[in-house]
N, C-alpha and C positions, 0 to 999 in steps of 0.2 A: 139378349137372352143368353141365360148360361148354358153352357154345353152340357148335352144330354150325357148323364153318367149311367154305367153299367156295372154289374157285380157279379162274378161266379165263383164257385168253388169246386175242386175236384180232389180226386184221389188218383193215385198211380203207385206202381211198383218198381223199385230200383231194377235195373238190368245188372250193374256192377255192384260189388260190395263196396259202398262208399264208405271212405275212411273220413275222419273229422277234417283232415287238411283239405280234401277233395270236396266236402261239403261246403267247407269256408270258400274255396274258390268259386263254386258254384253261387253261392250267396252273394258274393262280391260282384260277379257278373250281372246278377239278377237285380242288385240294387241300382247299377249304373243303367241297364236297360230300362228299369221301371222309372228311374228319373227322367231319362230321355223321352219315355212314351207318357209320363204323366200318370203312372200307375202307383197304387199304394196297396198294401196286404200284409199278410202273414203266410208263413210256411212252418208247417208241423213235420216232424219226421219221426216215425215210429218204425225202425227197421223192420221189413223192407218197403213200409208204404209211406208215401208222401200224402199230405194233405196241404191243400194252398188255396187261399182266397185272394182274389185280386179285384181292384175295382179301379175305374178311371173313364176317360172318354170312351164313347161306344166305338168308335174306328180303333182305338188302340186295344181295346178288349178282344175285338174280332181278330185283330193281328195276333195277339199274344196267344189267344186259343190255337190258331193255327201254327205258330212257331212252337207252342209246348206239345201240340200233337205231333210235330214232326221229329221232336227231340228223341235220339235214339238212347239216351240214358236212362230212360224209363218206359214202361209199356202199360198197356190197360188203363189209359187215361180215361176216367168215368166223370163227367160233369154232374155232380151231385145237387148243385143248388145254383139257381140263376135269378138274378133282379135286372131286368131290362129296364127299369125307371126308377133307378137308385135317386133319391132326393137329395142326400148329402152323404159323403163318404163316412164310413164307419171306422176307418183305420187311416185316417187322413195325416196322422204323424208318423206313420211307417211306410218308408220306400219298400221294406222287407224285413218285418219282424220274423224272429225264427227262434224255434224250439225243438230241441230233440227230447221227445218224451222219455221218461224213465231215466234220464241222465242227471244225476246230481239234484234231484227234485227237493226243492225247497218244502218245508213243512206246509207253508200255506198254498202251495200249487199240488200237493200230493192226491187230494180228492178229485180236482179237476183234471190233472194229469191222469189219473186212473180212470175217469170217465171218458177222456178222449181216447185213451188206448183200448178200452172195450169197444168204443163205437167203431174204430179203425180195424178191430178184429172181423167184424162182420163183412161179409162179401161186398154187399153195397150199402153203406150207412144211409140212414135217413137225413136226408139234405136240410131240412129245417132244424133237426135237432143238432147237427153238425154246426150249422150256422149260428145257433144260439151258443154252444160251447167255444165257438171261436170268438164270438162276442165276449164270454166270460173271460177268456185268456186275455184279451185286449183291455178289459176293465180292472184287472188284477193291478195293485199298486206295484210300480216298477216293473211292469209287465214285459217290457221289451227286453228281450233275452237275446244276446249275440253268442257266436261261436267264438 
């Protein structure tokens, strides 16, 4: 029987003023940890707000939620979407995709980028809508963007 999969998305706010090099370091740490824990997902950043979706084995998701909650590089972690019965991964090919919103936006990303920035400007974004926009980012041609 296949292992039960879970997925969640959260938003949080940076404590420090992350520079691109620091964000790159965070991304590299996350990719290694995600690989070790069997997690996949996407991180979006619109200064000062992070939005991340992660998916993987239930035990790994429970552990990463605890780890992220305890991370002092951000605050006000708010889980806005959960799926405790994920049938198959939606971000299977990404250990951690990453996108800085508003940064050198390609023409084909402009509208999607703008929608996500509006969504993140709300105090507590609608989780279902956020999930849908994350899936649209993933579906874009050449969507994997790195720092």
